[in-house]
Backbone as a printed PyTorch tensor [residue, N CA C, xyz], in Angstrom:
tensor([[[  1.7950, -19.7320, -18.0690],
         [  0.5410, -19.5900, -17.3490],
         [  0.2630, -18.1020, -17.1290]],

        [[ -0.9630, -17.7020, -17.3400],
         [ -1.3540, -16.3010, -17.1870],
         [ -1.4420, -15.9430, -15.7030]],

        [[ -1.0980, -14.7060, -15.3600],
         [ -1.2080, -14.2880, -13.9560],
         [ -2.6550, -14.2900, -13.4990]],

        [[ -2.8540, -14.4370, -12.1930],
         [ -4.1990, -14.4300, -11.6200],
         [ -4.7660, -13.0280, -11.6020]],

        [[ -6.0180, -12.9340, -11.1800],
         [ -6.6410, -11.6030, -11.1250],
         [ -5.9350, -10.7220, -10.0940]],

        [[ -5.7390,  -9.5040, -10.4520],
         [ -5.0820,  -8.5540,  -9.5450],
         [ -6.1270,  -7.9960,  -8.5820]],

        [[ -5.8730,  -8.1070,  -7.2880],
         [ -6.8470,  -7.6480,  -6.2880],
         [ -6.8390,  -6.1270,  -6.1660]],

        [[ -7.3710,  -5.4710,  -7.1830],
         [ -7.2880,  -4.0110,  -7.2380],
         [ -8.0130,  -3.3180,  -6.0880]],

        [[ -9.1450,  -3.8600,  -5.6590],
         [ -9.8760,  -3.2090,  -4.5670],
         [ -9.0580,  -3.2090,  -3.2820]],

        [[ -8.3870,  -4.3200,  -3.0070],
         [ -7.5710,  -4.4250,  -1.7990],
         [ -6.3890,  -3.4520,  -1.8640]],

        [[ -5.7390,  -3.3960,  -3.0080],
         [ -4.5980,  -2.4960,  -3.1800],
         [ -5.0550,  -1.0450,  -3.1140]],

        [[ -6.1800,  -0.7280,  -3.7340],
         [ -6.7030,   0.6430,  -3.7000],
         [ -6.9900,   1.0630,  -2.2620]],

        [[ -7.5590,   0.1640,  -1.4590],
         [ -7.8450,   0.4770,  -0.0570],
         [ -6.5520,   0.7630,   0.7060]],

        [[ -5.5140,  -0.0060,   0.4200],
         [ -4.2180,   0.2140,   1.0780],
         [ -3.6510,   1.5710,   0.6690]],

        [[ -3.7010,   1.8730,  -0.6210],
         [ -3.1780,   3.1580,  -1.0880],
         [ -3.9820,   4.3320,  -0.5300]],

        [[ -5.2770,   4.1430,  -0.3900],
         [ -6.1030,   5.1880,   0.2380],
         [ -5.6670,   5.4150,   1.6850]],

        [[ -5.3230,   4.3330,   2.3710],
         [ -4.8590,   4.4670,   3.7580],
         [ -3.5160,   5.2040,   3.8180]],

        [[ -2.6620,   4.9710,   2.8200],
         [ -1.3830,   5.6910,   2.7430],
         [ -1.6480,   7.1940,   2.6650]],

        [[ -2.6190,   7.5840,   1.8610],
         [ -2.9640,   9.0020,   1.7120],
         [ -3.4760,   9.5680,   3.0420]],

        [[ -4.3130,   8.8060,   3.7280],
         [ -4.8480,   9.2540,   5.0180],
         [ -3.7120,   9.4690,   6.0100]],

        [[ -2.7610,   8.5440,   6.0540],
         [ -1.6210,   8.6700,   6.9680],
         [ -0.8110,   9.9200,   6.6250]],

        [[ -0.5770,  10.1300,   5.3180],
         [  0.1900,  11.3130,   4.8860],
         [ -0.5340,  12.5960,   5.2830]],

        [[ -1.8320,  12.6440,   5.0520],
         [ -2.5910,  13.8510,   5.3720],
         [ -2.6530,  14.0870,   6.8850]],

        [[ -2.6890,  13.0260,   7.6640],
         [ -2.7260,  13.1640,   9.1190],
         [ -1.4230,  13.7530,   9.6520]],

        [[ -0.3300,  13.5170,   8.9310],
         [  0.9660,  14.0640,   9.3410],
         [  1.0340,  15.5670,   9.0790]],

        [[  0.0920,  16.0930,   8.2960],
         [ -0.0180,  17.5290,   8.0510],
         [  1.2900,  18.1360,   7.5550]],

        [[  1.9260,  17.4540,   6.5880],
         [  3.1640,  17.9250,   5.9600],
         [  4.3220,  18.1160,   6.9420]],

        [[  4.2320,  17.4900,   8.1000],
         [  5.3210,  17.5190,   9.0750],
         [  6.0960,  16.2090,   8.9720]],

        [[  7.3600,  16.2290,   9.3250],
         [  8.1600,  15.0150,   9.3380],
         [  7.7350,  14.1890,  10.5420]],

        [[  7.1010,  13.0700,  10.2640],
         [  6.5960,  12.1850,  11.3070],
         [  7.1180,  10.7860,  11.0050]],

        [[  8.1240,  10.3650,  11.7670],
         [  8.7520,   9.0740,  11.4850],
         [  7.7860,   7.9090,  11.6610]],

        [[  6.8750,   8.0010,  12.5950],
         [  5.8890,   6.9390,  12.7710],
         [  4.9790,   6.8450,  11.5470]],

        [[  4.5700,   8.0010,  11.0270],
         [  3.7210,   8.0220,   9.8330],
         [  4.4880,   7.4780,   8.6280]],

        [[  5.7530,   7.8550,   8.4950],
         [  6.5640,   7.3320,   7.3970],
         [  6.7200,   5.8180,   7.4970]],

        [[  6.9070,   5.3400,   8.7030],
         [  7.0140,   3.8970,   8.9140],
         [  5.7340,   3.1890,   8.5320]],

        [[  4.6010,   3.7640,   8.9170],
         [  3.2990,   3.1640,   8.5780],
         [  3.0810,   3.1720,   7.0720]],

        [[  3.4470,   4.2720,   6.4110],
         [  3.3160,   4.3360,   4.9620],
         [  4.1940,   3.2730,   4.3000]],

        [[  5.4120,   3.1170,   4.7690],
         [  6.3100,   2.1160,   4.2040],
         [  5.7380,   0.7110,   4.3800]],

        [[  5.1690,   0.4620,   5.5380],
         [  4.5500,  -0.8400,   5.8090],
         [  3.3740,  -1.0940,   4.8640]],

        [[  2.5340,  -0.0950,   4.6880],
         [  1.3830,  -0.2350,   3.7980],
         [  1.8140,  -0.4430,   2.3530]],

        [[  2.8060,   0.3230,   1.9170],
         [  3.2810,   0.1860,   0.5460],
         [  3.9400,  -1.1700,   0.3090]],

        [[  4.6500,  -1.6860,   1.3020],
         [  5.2530,  -3.0170,   1.1830],
         [  4.1570,  -4.0760,   1.0800]],

        [[  3.0880,  -3.9050,   1.8320],
         [  1.9650,  -4.8440,   1.7500],
         [  1.3330,  -4.8080,   0.3680]],

        [[  1.1000,  -3.6150,  -0.1630],
         [  0.5340,  -3.4850,  -1.5060],
         [  1.4550,  -4.1350,  -2.5340]],

        [[  2.7480,  -3.9170,  -2.3950],
         [  3.7200,  -4.5320,  -3.2990],
         [  3.6370,  -6.0500,  -3.2320]],

        [[  3.5800,  -6.5910,  -2.0270],
         [  3.5040,  -8.0420,  -1.8560],
         [  2.2480,  -8.6190,  -2.4990]],

        [[  1.1300,  -7.9320,  -2.3410],
         [ -0.1310,  -8.3930,  -2.9340],
         [ -0.0210,  -8.4120,  -4.4520]],

        [[  0.5120,  -7.3310,  -5.0170],
         [  0.6430,  -7.2610,  -6.4720],
         [  1.6490,  -8.2800,  -6.9980]],

        [[  2.7560,  -8.4440,  -6.3000],
         [  3.7560,  -9.4200,  -6.7320],
         [  3.1910, -10.8340,  -6.6980]],

        [[  2.4270, -11.1370,  -5.6410],
         [  1.8110, -12.4620,  -5.5320],
         [  0.7950, -12.6860,  -6.6560]],

        [[  0.0270, -11.6570,  -6.9870],
         [ -0.9580, -11.7770,  -8.0730],
         [ -0.2700, -12.0630,  -9.4020]],

        [[  0.8830, -11.4790,  -9.6140],
         [  1.6160, -11.7060, -10.8620],
         [  2.2350, -13.0990, -10.9050]],

        [[  2.5700, -13.6510,  -9.7510],
         [  3.1630, -14.9820,  -9.6820],
         [  2.1270, -16.0820,  -9.8700]],

        [[  0.8850, -15.8200,  -9.4590],
         [ -0.1740, -16.8450,  -9.5430],
         [ -0.6130, -17.1120, -10.9570]]])
């Protein structure tokens, strides 16, 4: 069975938010920002993995 459509717009929005979080940290080590980025990237991964499974 072929995979379902990949929700590129949703993933792109998540990745854009990752960039915003990184830029807000202003190149400083910010554990909260790193945690938020990790959370966003895990969500994007889950969306893409689910699209490939469908």
